[in-house]
N, C-alpha and C positions, 0 to 999 in steps of 0.2 A: 444375529444383532451385533451392531459395530459396538466395538470395546469403549469408545470414547461416550457412549450414551449413558447417562443416569435414567434409570426406568423406576418410577414410585408407582407401586400397585396399591389402589384404596377401594376396597370394596364399598358399593353405594348401594342404596336402595331409597324406596319413597314413602315408607310405611307398609308397603306390601310384603309379598315374598322376598326373603333376602335381608330384611332388616336384622334379623338374628346375626346373620354371618357381619354385617356390617358394623355391627355393635360388638364384636369380640367373639361371635361364634358360642354354641350351646355347650354347656359344661354340666347341665342335669337332665335328668329326664324324668317324667311322670306318667303314671295310668290315669287318665281322664276320660270321660263321656264325650264320646264322638259326635257329630252332627247328628247322626240319625239314631243315638243311642248306644250303639257298640263300645265297646274298650278301645282306647286307641294310645299309643305311647307317643307324647308329646315332648318335644325337647325344648328347653328354655335356659336362660343364663341368669346366675346370680354372683354377684361379686361387689364387695365394698358397699354391701346393703344397697344396691340398685339391682332390680331384676329386669330382665329384657324378655319379653313374651311376644310370639308371633301367632296371632289367631289361626292362620293357615293349619299349624301344627296340631290345633285341637278341634278347631271347628271347620276346616277347609273344604272346599268343594270337592278337592281330590279325593279325600277321604271318603266322601258320599258316593263316590263313582262318577264323579263329573256330573254335567247337567241330565245327561241320561240317567244316571243312577239315583240322583237327589229327589227328594220330596219337599218340594220348597215349603208345603205347609208345616210338616213336621221338622223340618231341620232347627236346630238349636244352637244356641252360644254358650251352652252350660259348660262345655270344657273349658272354655276361655276363662270363665268365671272360677273354674275350680282352680285353674293356674294361678290365676290373681290372688286366690284366696291361700294356696299353698306357698306362693311368694312373701305374702303378708307373714304367714305362720313362720317363716324361715327367718324372719328378721328385716324384710325389706323396707325401706322408708322411702324409695323412689320406685315405682314401676312404670316401665314404658311398655306399651301394648301396640303393636303393629297390626293393623287390622284388614289387610288387603287378602285376596283369595278366599272370602267365606261362603258358606253353603246357605247360611242361615238370612231370613229377614224377619226376625224375630223382634228387632227392636231393643235388643239387649238383655229382654226380660230373663231369659235364660240364665245369662251370666250373672244378674244382679242376685236371682235367687240363690244361685251357687257361691256367692260371696257372703250371702246373710251369716251372722248378723251383721249390718255396717258398720255397728259403732267401732269394730276393731280396725277400721280403716281410717280413724281419726288420726289428722296428723301425718299421713300417708301421702306422698305426692302421686297422685294418677295422672299418666300423660299418654292420651293416646295419639300415635302417629299415623295421619291421616294421608291419602295420596290423592283425594277429591274433596269438592266442595259442596256435594250434593245435599240438600234438606232432608228433614227426619221423613217426611210424607213421600219424597220422591224416591226413596230407596227401592221402593216395589217395582214402579214402572221401569226406573232408569236401570236397575240391576236384576229384576225378576227373570226376565228371559234369559239372560245367560246363566241363570241358576236352575233352569227348566221349568220354570213357572208358565201356564198358559195365560190368556187374556183373562179368562175368569178367575183363576188363582191371582193373578197381580191385583186386581180389585179387591178381592177378600183380602189379600195382605196390605194394601192400603187402607182399607177401613179398619183392620186390628190395629195399624199403626196409629191411625186416628184417635182410636179409643185408649192407646197406651198413652199417647200424648197427654191426653187427659188425665189420665192415672197420676202419671209423673208430676204433672202441674199441681195435682190434689196432694199428692203424698209428699213431694218434695220442694215444692214451691219452684220448679224450673219450667219454663215454657220451651221445650225441646224443638218445637216448630219452628222458632226465630235462630237457632243456632246454626251458622255455617258449618259444615264437615258432619253435621248429626246423623245424616244419611249414609255416613260410611259404613261398611261391613253389615248393609242390611238393617242399621238403625242402631247398630250397637255404638256407634259415636253417640248417639243422644242417650241411650240409656246410661252410659258411664257419666256422661255430663250430667245427667240429673242427680246421679251420686257424688258429684264434687271433682270429676275428671277434667283436666284441660284438654282440647281438642286442638292439635298444632299441625302445622304442615310438615308432612313427614319428611321430605328432602330436606327440609332446613334445619331440621332436628339433627338430623344424621350428619349432616355438612358442618354444622356445629360441633358435634360429638367428636368427629374425627380430624377437626380443624382444615377442612377442605380448601378453605379461602387462602389459606397460609400457604398450600402446596402449590395452587393454581397460580398465585401471585409470583412465584419463583420459578415457574414451568415456561419451556419454551413452545411447549404443545402439549394439547389435552386430547387424550383418546378415549372415548366412551362409546356406548353401545346400546341397542335395544332389539328384541324381535321383529316388531314391526312399527315403522316412524308414520305417525299421523299427527293431526292437530292436536290430539289430546296429549302428545307427547311434550308440548309446550304449555301445559295446565298442571303444574305440580309434578310431573314425572321426571325421572332423572336426567335424561338427555336434555330437556329444556333447562332444568335448574342448572346444569353443568355449563350449558352455553351461557347463559344468562350472568352467571359468577364469572365466567372467563371473559365476557365482554368487558366487565369493570375494570379488568386488568391489561385489556387488549392484547389477550393471548389467543391464538387460532384454536380451534376445536374441531376433531374429525370423530364422525360417528359411524362406525361400522353397524350396519341394521341388516336383519334378515331381508325386509322389503320396506319398499315406501308408498303410502297410498297416493295415488295421482292428486295433484292439485295442493298438496301440503305445502304450507308457508314456511321456509327455511330462514333462519336468522342469517344475516350475512357474514357473521363470523364462524358459520357451521359449514362445513364440507361432509357431505355424506357418501358412503359407499354402500350400495345395496348388493348384498351377494345374490340375491336372485336374478339381479339384472346382469351381473358380471359372468356368474358362473351357471345359471341356470336353476329352476326349484330343487330337481332332484339331487343334485351336487350339493347345492347350499343348506339343504336339509339333512342330507344322510351322511355326509363329509365335512362339517362345517369347520373342522380344526385344518384340515386341508386347504380349504380355502383362506381361512385367516392367515396360514402360513404364507400363502403365495401372494395375499395381497398386502403383507406386513411393509416389505419394501417401499411401497407405494406411500403408505402413511408417513413417512420421514422423509420424502422428497420435497 
């Protein structure tokens, strides 16, 4: 790397996996109930009365063995609720929950039960960092397939969510079906909203926490990346958020991606490098570091 260059590294996330690292990294670990009922070790962060929890650590799809190992009807968000409860017991007054990568479609019921009694959260700020705008009842049809749900199971899960929405309305006076982002993480967003949580744009929250705008405004070039670039990359995800923010300051952006879906609309201020197109799929997937090392000089010209 040229000695005259000043490079600033800033971990980023959009509310999904990586949120914990972007907000300082884990400094605590707890045994909680995994998505399918087994015990798992979940990392989280607690500092200055703020807790950061990543749902994937406690109720993630990977913990259930991916879509093939998951039981979509059984998978629960209970472990995430247990982490929230532990954060409160530790003295947290502000709890940020990143909700990507979930195994469950339980509408947050498992988490709420684990958080009871809810009165102890009076005066506690619950913030749910979301990476999607999905509505509560759409959580099953939109995300069910990637969690291993069949067509019949998706319909059953949707009916469950519909009944649960009525329960939340009757018990908490909150109509979760009308709340944007309530379908995040299999409806966990809606469940937590029912008990007073704020549902916010995950990228925006993290960008503000790490003062990303200040860094971009002083930069000559911004480099970001993603595994697969597609239209969804510009709908609340990191690459789209970085490109939009950089455009405000007229700073060029380079995105190094694993692959690009044909037909994806690319913003004018964004230059993309697809590793699979440049190096081939095998090398891009099996020796990514080598590919990045070879391509690095091109990014700075």
